[in-house]
N, C-alpha and C positions, 0 to 999 in steps of 0.2 A: 160518744165523742172521745177521741184519744187525747190524753193530757199533753201539754206543750213539753217539748224536749228542751233541756238546758242549752244555752248558747255555748259555742266553743270559745275558749279563751282566745284573746287576741294574740297574734303572733308578734314577736318583737319586730320593730321596723328596722329596715336596713339603714345604717348610718348614711347621711348625705355625703356625697363626694364633693370635694372642694371645687369651686368654679374655676375654670381655666381662664387665665388672663388673656387679654388681647395680644395678638402677635405684633411685634414692632413693625412699623411700616417703612422704616429707614434701613439702609444697609447695615448689616451686623458688624462690619469692620469698623464702623464709627463708634461702637460701644453704646453707652447710655447717654442721652442728652442731658445737659445741665439744666435746660428748661424746654418745655414743650407745651403745646396747647392747641386750641382751635375754636373756631366759631364761624357761623355763616358760610359753610362750604370751604373753609380754609383751615389748614392745620400746619403747624410748624414744629421743628425740632432744631435746637441749637447745640453745636458741639464745639466748645471753646478750644480744645487741644488741637483740633483739625482746622480751626477757623472756618467752619462751615455752618451755614444756615440752610436747612431744607424747608421748602415751602411747597405744599400741595394745595392747589386751587382747583376745585371741581374735577379732581382726578388727574390733573397734570402736575407732575413733580419737577421742580427746578432746584438746583443747588447753587448757592451763592457763596462767594468768599466774604466772610464777615470781617476780615481785616482785624483791627484792634477792638472792634465792638464786642461787648459782652451782653448778649441779648437776654432779657429777663421777662419780656412780655410782649403782647401785641394788642393794638387797638384798631378798630375798624369802624369808621363812621358809615352810616347807611349809604351804600352805593359808592363810597370812596375807597381809595387804595389803602391797604393796611400800612400801619406805621408801627415799627418795633421799638421797644424801649431798651436803651442801653445806658451804660454809665456816662455817656456823653450827651444824653438826651435822645429825642426821637430820631429814628432812622427810617428812611423810605427804601423800598426795594430798588428804586432808581439810583440810589446812592451806592449800591453794592454791585460788584461784578458777577455776572452769571458764569458759573463754571460748567454746568451741564444742565 
């Protein structure tokens, strides 16, 4: 019987590459949103300088004129329409003008 051969030393592991972040889903000309988020098939991004609120629901994107509202969050009751939080209280999408 032949004796066991020694194991080869482990080779150094290749360093992990940083994970790539998700690409923005909004137009790049709007820059970075002041607030963004999503839940239940809805996502939003708010751009105060442009007075724009972008809302994507189930793959359909709409742009709203946010007027003087400064959107900071969203809430959505089960089956109900989303309501956005602003400095003036809750805002419904029905209160905002659709731009595109």
